N, C-alpha and C positions, 0 to 999 in steps of 0.2 A: 560840062565845065562844071557841075555841082558836085560831081562823081572826083571830078579831079582835085575840086577845092578841100573835099573831106579827105581824100587821101594826104594831102599835103598838111592839112592842118593835124591829122594824125600823126603823120611821121615826124613833124615840127616836135609834137608833143613828147612822143615816145624816146627820139633822142635828139634833144635839143642841143643845139651849136649856135655858137657867135655869130651875130648877124653882124655883117661890115659894118652895117650904117645905122646900126643900133647905138644906146649909149654905153654898151659896155666896153667898145673899143678906147674911147678916149681914157687918159689918166684921171682918175677921180679926184677931186679935189679936197684936201684934207682939212675943212675948215669946222669952227664950232657950229655946232647945231644949234638953232636959237627955238625953242620949241613953241609951236603956235597952239592958241586954245582953240582947239576943232569945236564947232558945232557938230551936233547931233546928227548922225548920218544913217539913215536907213536906207537900204539898198536894197530895192523890192521890184518884182516882176511884175509886171501887169501885162495882160492880153490886148495887142493892139493889130489892127488891121496891116497887112504887109502888101505894098504895092505889086511887089514880085508875085509870080505864080506859085501857087502853094501846090506841090507835088502830091499831098494828101489832105484832101478838105475835110477827112473824116476826123482828123486830129484835132480840127480847129486851128485858127491862125495861130501863128509860131508865134513865143515868147520873145521877150526882150526886156533888157533892164534900162531902169532911168533912177537916177540918185534922188531922193526926195530929201532936203535937210529940215529940220525940225529943230526948234529951240525949247521944246518940252521934255521933259525926262521921260524915259520910259518904263510904265510901270513894272514891277516885280514880276518875273517870271517870264517876262517877256522874250528872251533869248531861245528858250526851248521850244517856245510858239514860232519864232522865227525860222529856227532850225528845221522843225516839223511840217514847215510852210515850203521852205527850200526843198526839203527834201521832194516832198508831193510834186513839186513842178519838176524835178529831175526825172521824177519816175513817170509823170505823164507824157515824156520823150523817149520812146522805146529808140528810136534811131540814134545811133553814135553821132552823124551828121549834126542832127539838130541840138544834141546835148552839147557840143563843142561850140554850134554857135552860141548856146545860151551863153556859155561860159564866156566866150569873147565879148558879148554884150555887156556882160558883168565887169568883166575889165575896162572896157570903154566907160564905164558910166562911174569907175573910180577917180574920185579928187586927185587933183595934181599933187604929187609930190613936194617938198621944198627941198629945191637942189640943195640947200644945206645939209639936209638930212642924209645924204647920200654919202655916208663916210662908212669904213670899217665898222667901229662901234654900233651901228644901227643894222648890221649885216645879220641876217640869221643864218646860223652855221648847217651843213648838211643840205641844203637844197642845189640843183645842177645849177638852175640859173641863180643870178643875183637876186635877194629879196631884202628889203629895207623896212624897217618896223618902226615905228615911235608910239609911245605909250607915254600916257596923262591922267590925270586924276582932276575931274572937274570940281567946281566950289558944292556939289552935291553930292560929292565923292563916290561919282560914277566914272567908269573907266572910259578913256577916249583912245581910240586907234586910229592910226593913220599908217599906210601901207602901199608899197609899190615894187614893181619887179621890172627885168629888162625882157622876162618872156611874157606874151599875152596869154597864155594859158595859166602859168603862175600868176600872174596879175589879176586872171579870173578867181582862182584860190581866194587869194588874199581878199578881193572883193566880197566874195562870201563870207568868209571868215567876220570880215570887218562888218559887213549887214548883220551877221547875228549876235554880234558880242559887243559893239560900240553902244556907249550908252548904259551898258549892265553893271549892275552891283559887282563889287569885286567876287564876293562868293561865289555868284552866277558864273562869272569869269572862270573861277577855279573848279567848280563843281562840272565841267563839261570832261569828256575823255575823248581821245581819238577814235575811236570806234563808235562813237555817236556820229560821226562823219563819213563812217563806211558806206552809206547810203546813197553818198552822192558820188554815183560811179559815173564818169564822164564819157570815157571813149568806147563804153560797150565792153571792156575787160573784165576780167572777175574782180570784185569786191576787194580781195588781198593783194591785186596787181601792187608790187612795191613803188613803182614811180607815182602812184596817186596816193597811197596812203601816206608816204614821206613827207610831202610837200604839206597835205594838213596837219600831217603830227606837228613837224617841225616847227611850222608857222604857231600852232597854236600852244605848244610848249613855253616857245619864248614868249609869247603874249601872257601866259601864265606866271612865268619866272619873273619878267618884269612888274607884273601887277603884283606880287608879292611882296618883292623888294620897295615899291613906289607906297604902299601901304605900309609896311613895318616903318617906312622912312617919316610919313605923315603921323604916326602914332608913336613917335619917338623911342621906337624899341630899338636896342642895340643891335648892330649888324652882324652877322657871323664873321669871325676872322676867316680872310681865304687861305688855301692851302699853299703851301709856300711852291714856287713854279719856276722854270727856267724859259725866257721868251726868247726865241733863236730867230735872228735876222739875217738877212744877207752883210750886214753892216757889223754884226758882231752877237753878243749874249748877253741878256740882263737876268739877275738873279734877283729874285722876290722871297724873301724870308731867308732867315740865318742856316735852316737846312738845305736850301738851293743852294746858298753862297758856298756850303759846304762841298758840295756835289760839283760846282762850276770850279772849285779852285783849282783842279788838275785837269782841266780840260783844253787847256796849255802848258804841257808838260815843259819839266826842264830838259833843255836840249843836251846839256852834259849828260845828265840820266839815261837819255834815248841811245847817244852814241857809245855809252858805256854798256850798254846791255847788247846792242848790235854787233859790237866788236867782238864781244864774247861769244856770242853766237854763232858767228861767224866764224871765228876761230875754230871752235871745238866742232862746228857741224851738230848744233842744238837745234830742235824744233819746239814751239810753245803751240799747245793747244791750252785754251782756256774758255770758262764761262762765261756768258753773260753779266752773272752778279757778281765778278770780281767788284774789289775797293777801287773809287773811281782814281786814285794816283797810278794802280795798276794797268787800268783799261786805259787812261790817258797815255800813258809811255807805250803800252803795245801798242795802241791804235796808231801814234806817231811812228813806232819802229817798223810796222808792215811795209811801209813806203820803201825802207832800206834792205828789209831781210824777209822774203818773201814766206818762208817757213812760220808763221806766226798767225794763227787763226782763233778767233773769239766766235763762239756760237752756242745753242743750247746742248743738253748732255748727248742727244744722239748724234749729231754729227762729228763729235771730238774724237773718236776712235776711227772713224774713218778718214779724216784728215790726217791723224797718226801715221796710218798706213802709206798715206801719200807720201808724207814728208820721209819715211824709210825707203819709200822707192826712189825717192829723189836722192838718197845718199844722208840723209841725217842718222848720225850715231847714237843719237839721245833723242829722248821726247821728255820736255816738261809740261806736268800737269798741273794746271792752276783750278782745282776745283775740291769736290769733296773726295773721300776714300773710293767710294765706290766708282767713280768716275774715271781715276787712275789702275782702277782693278781690270774695270771694261777695257780700257785703252791696253795695258799689258796683254789680255786674255785675246784680244782680236788681233794684235800683232803676233802672237805666237802662232793663232791660227791661220794666220796670214804667210807664215815660215818667216819670220821676223824676230826670232829668238834673242839674237845677238844685241838688239837695239835696246840699251837702258829706257827705264822709264822711271821716272822721280816724280815725288809728289813735294809740296813745298814747307811739312811739317815732319818733325821727328814724333811728333805727337799724334794721336787720334784726330781726324779731321772727319768728324760726322756728319751726320743728317737726319731729322727727326722720322722724316718719312723711311729713312732705311733701316732704323733703329725699330720702326713699328714693325716691318715686314722681319724681323728676326726675332721676335717675341713669342713666347709660346702659345699666346691667344692665335696668333696667326697662323701657328702651324695647328691649332684646332679647327680654325677655320678652311685650311686646307685637307684635314683629314676628311669634315664634313662634305666637301666637294668631293672625294674619292669615293664617298658610300653613295654619291648621286650620281651614276652614270646616265647618258654620256655627259661628260661635264668638260670643258675647259677653262683652263687659270689663265686670265690674262692680267699681266704683272705690270704695272708701271716701271720702266726703265730707270728709274730712280731708286735702285734697289741693290743690293751687295750681289755678287756673282754665287756667293754660297746659298744665298736665298733663292735665288732662280733655281739654282742645281736642287736644292731639297725639293722645292716645290714641283718643278718638273718631273721628280722622281715619284711624288705623290699623284700627281694630277699633271695630264697633258697641258705643257702651258708656253705660251707666245708671251713676248713682252710688246708693249706698247709705248709711245709717246701722246702727250697732250693734243699733238698734232693729227694722230691718226688712230686715238682708242675708238671712235664712235664709228667708222667705216670697219675696224677691225672688229668691233663686234657683230656689226651688221653682217659683214661678211659670214662670222662663224655661224650665225643662225641661220643665212640664207644656205650655205653648205650641208650643214647637220641638221635634219631636223630633230626635231624636241631636244636639241640641246640645254645643258643648264651652263651659263657663263657666271663664270665667279671674279668679281676684279678687285684688285687690292694694290696697294695698302691704303691710296688716297681716300678718305672716308669722303670729302668734300668734291672730288672728283669724282666719285662714284654715286653720290645723292645727285649731282649736276646732270650725268650721263640717265639717271633714271628718269629726272625731272624733264630732260630734253626730249626722249622717248614717249613720255605720258603727253608733250606738247607735240609730239609729230602723231600720235593717235588721233589727234584731234584734224590733223590736215587731210584735205582729199589724196586721192591715190595719184593723182599727177602731181602734188607738191612732195610727195612722198619717194615717188620715182625719180625725182631730181636729185634726191637726197643719195638713193641707193636704188639701182633699177630692178633690182629683184625683191623691192618690198611694196606692201602696200598697206592700207590699214589694219586688215584683218591680221598680217603678219605682226605686223607692229603691238595691237593688242596681245596677240599671241604671246610674245616674248617677254613681257613686262613681268610676268609671275615667275619667269625662268632666268632672270639677272638678279645677281646678289651681288654685296659688295659689303669690303669689311668696314665695322663700324669704329674702330678704335686708333686712326692713323692720319695726321696732317703734316702740312708744313708749317714750321713757325713763324715763316714769313706772311704765308698767303693768310694763315689764320687773323691777321689782324683786319682784314676787310670785313668785319661785323656791323652789328647794327649801327651803331653813333657815325663810323664811316660812313655809311650807306645814307643815312639820314642827311648828312652836309651833303653829300654828291648830291643830291635830290633836291636841297635849297640852292646851292650855289652853282651845281654843275651841271643840271637838267638838259641844257639847252647844247652841251659841249660833245665832243668824240669820246665815248667809254671803251675804254680796253680793259679785260681782264682774264687773267690766267684762268685756266679751267681748275687751277685748285684753289680758288677761293671760296669762302663760305657760299651758301644758297642765296642768301639778299644781295650781294652783289652780282653773282653771276645770273641772276633774275633780269636785275638791273641792267647789265651790260647784253644781255639777250634780246631783251625790248627794244635796247640801242640797235642792236644789230638787224633787228626786224625792218627799222626804218632808216637802215644805211649809213647809221650813226655810231656803230660800236663793232666789237671784235670780241670773241673768245676762243681761247685757244693758247696755244705756245708761245714761247717769248720770240720765235723766230714769225708766227702767225701776227703777233702785234708787231713787232718792225715792220713787216711787210704790209699792214694796214693802214700805219703811220706814214710811209713811203708812197703807197698809190694815193691816199688823200693830198699829201704835199704837192704829188706831181699833176694830179688833177687841178688844182689850184694854180699851178704854174702854166697847165694848159689854158686854161680860163683867160690869164694874162691881166688879171685887174686886182687891186688892191684888196687885200684878203684878211684875217686873221682866225687862224684855226687853233682850237682848244682841245688839247688830249688829257685823259685823266689816266695816270699809269696805273693801272691795277694789278700790281707784280714788282717784285724787288726793284728796290731804286736803281741798284746797280746798272742794269739797263741802258741808263740815261747816257753813257757815252755811246755807244754803239748809235741810240736814236739820234744825237747831236753831229755824231760824224755824218749820218745819212741825209741829216735835213741841210746840213752846212753845205754837202758835196750837190745837192738838188739845186739848191738856192743859187750857189755859184754856178752851176752848169752852163749859164746861157745870160746874153744881155736879155735884160727885161726891164721896163719903164714901171711894172708893179711892184709896190711894198707890201710883201707878205711875210708876215710875222708867224712864228710858230710858237705856241705856248704847251708847254711839257708841265702838268701839273701833280704833284705828289701830295695824295692823299694821308697826309702823317700830320700830327700835333707839331707845330712850331714851339708850344710850350714844353713838350715832355721830350727833349734832348739832352743831351749830356753836356756839360759846360768844360771848356777846355781845360785841364789841369795846368798846375803852375810848372810843368816839366815841360822841357822845349821841345815840342814836338817838331819845330821847323828844322831842325838841325838836316842838313843834307840839302837843303832847298837852295834855290839862288836867293839872293838878298831882296828883290822883288816880293817873288810868291811868298817869302818868310814873311816881310812885312806885312802883306795882306791877310796871312794866314793868324797873324798875333791879333789881327783885328775883330775874328769872328769869335763869335760866342759858342759854335759848335764846330767839331770836324767829323767826318767820316771815320769809321774805326771800328772796333770790336766792345768797346767799351758798353757796356749793361745799359741799357735803356736808351742808348743813340737812335734818333730815328723813329722812336716809339710812336704808336699811335694813340689817339683817344681811346681806342677799344683794348689797349694793353698789349698791342702787338707792337711788332718791330719790321719798321721798310728795311731795314740791312741785315742780311742773315750773317750771324757772327761765326759760323764755321768758314763761308766764302771768305769773309775778310782774315783769316788765319794767312790767306796766299799773299803774302805781303812781296812789294817789289824788292825790299831787302832778303826776303827769304829766297827769289828767284835768283837775285845775283850770287848771293852765297852759293848755293847750288851748283849753278853753272860755273863759278869760278873753281868748285873743286873737282870737277868733272876731268878726266875721269879719274872714279873713287879708288886708287891705287892701296890706300892705307884704311880703308873702310871707315872714314871719317864721317860718310853720310850715309852710311849703310842703313839708317832707320829711315831715311827719306825715299829709298826705294820702294817702290809698289810691288804690292805683294804677286808673287808668282804662285799659284795653287797646285800644291803637292799632293794634298790631302784627298781624301775618297769619301763618298756619300756612304751614307749606313748602308747600302747595297753594294758597298764595294767598288765604285764608278768613280771616274775621276771628276772632280769637283769643274775644274776648268773646262774640260768637253760638255759634260752634262750642263754646266752654266751658260755656255755659249748656244747650245741649240735653241731655247727660247730665241735669241734675238736672231741667229740665222732664220728660223721661223719668219720673225718679223722682218728681214731682208726679202725674202721670197716674195712675202704679201706685198711689200712695199713695189716690186720689180714687176711682178705679173697681176695683182688686183686679186688673188687668189691665196687662200690659205693652202700651206704645201701639203700633197698628198701624203706624205710622211706623217705630218701631225695629223691629218684627218683618221689613220688609221691608228694611230696611237688614241684617238679621243673614242672612236669605235671596237678599240680592242682587237682588229682583226691584222691579218699578215698583210704584206707589201702587195702580195698579189690579190689580195682582195679588191674588187670594181666596185667605186663608189663613185656618187654624183658629184662634179665639182662644176 
């Protein structure tokens, strides 16, 4: 029976599921929380004889928990003493079953949590079970904590945290770090096992955040202004802040605009591929139009060309590309490679639609970077997909090249090092991404071999340490949007949103990257591509729906704000997908300054909108668009890409209406078809596409293609190499 009980407890802990008889099933009543003044609670372990048989008398009597209330303030320094004693108690129990029983005993000792406090506002985000936390300051200036959970194991964790921190001074609460609790290893698994670390970490983070807020309020210090946000629920969307209002304006687009666009697309067999970073008006109309015309696709840059080919296969005679110029170039080249030379490809401006990253890769300094690579064989140039076809061609002619995306760059580099001994990898042009990749590998060097093998099966600590000195990245390129997530933004996120889910594109500066990576390690964050971010939000919302209890999820959007249209569409689709009594709210936070936005001009910018939308728009202080400074962060960057915002709905309609272009009126809108040659006389289109095809092979097989390996080693195709 003892063994069966241990297995059942451990299974419940590792794979928690709702108990049909637990408090998690009834609908939680949303009532005001009346904060009581708790007494100083010390949950301490005492050794008590057990009436039951002790299976191992040599270890002494089993431990149990008792709650001892005291009206006396704890002396300074007591929290660390309490924690050390708690750690010693757990260490004294080598058997997993005894440690779990010990935790359950602590859970039983935790005082009852007031029913009025079981509200979403008191929930701790990121825990699989429901966790409620109440924080107050007593008349002596000491912190008072109360907590509860619908999981007995998690409740035990909360009891341990309360036993350590209740009655402590604020500075004592704030000085503790999650790793201080790492030795409280409960079920006999490695200390870094995420399901254990996550609970300690997330509850502690919430305790510390609320402590800071209460102390600031008590001292009369002004609170920081929150970032603007959109709160999405099954019953609608609430915009908080002018910037959020501007983003929300076009989430319910004008039906006349939708029908006008669909009619011309259907009549002229036009497909549309658009990037996530479009203007909200464009995205709103396109998202709605997708339901009426299947050949509209919104994604990151990698998928756009693939979908264009699918549209051509389905009979589309034209493809309109809403993005920057390298995206339309890639679409044109991939269509040509697939045999669809006669399908027209059009961009949305007769002027250059640039990109700071693409420009960096076309600079003389980047060519010098590649020349250095060519002089250091064996070398592989890993180039970000967000670059021009010419750059890819010129780079591939100097150094064997493979393209990558923010979602596959880490695996691409690790696989390259695994396949080619003593390889040198040269990554560019995004300096932040390069630095973040290097930092990620430095963190991997501190992992165990088992942890590393779960990331890539052909690597271990020795191989990761070895590759660190052979990875180089370009030092002078960045995305003007992701550059905004610097020091001041990160500091405010730490202060206001440390307990929220954090998302970050791989292109963000190191501080934001580190913050999101730390959150990722405790199940509260994601670092990757725009699609990775969208999938992460989707999965967390789905998990909340599966729990079927009232909840509020908050996500900090660490990438271009244009993604919000796709996020809203996904979240609203999930919230409306099934009947549920649970009230779930999803808060999307834009880390931009509400004060640093451009004001609406006297020009009537609402022309063409329906009267209700135009009336609402006239009330806004800001509108999304390409105006300099719009959406600017407190760190000087901009949350909206001005190049992407050149892809207006007006431009899309104008291009579509003038197709076919018999008189050359929109010739300057046509995507470039490269008929030029490289310095060695080869076709730019052919050579520029090869790094993309190498990536396609890697994505399909998990291996770098044999042709690329031969190019790296300078061998003929007949040479045998290890793959």
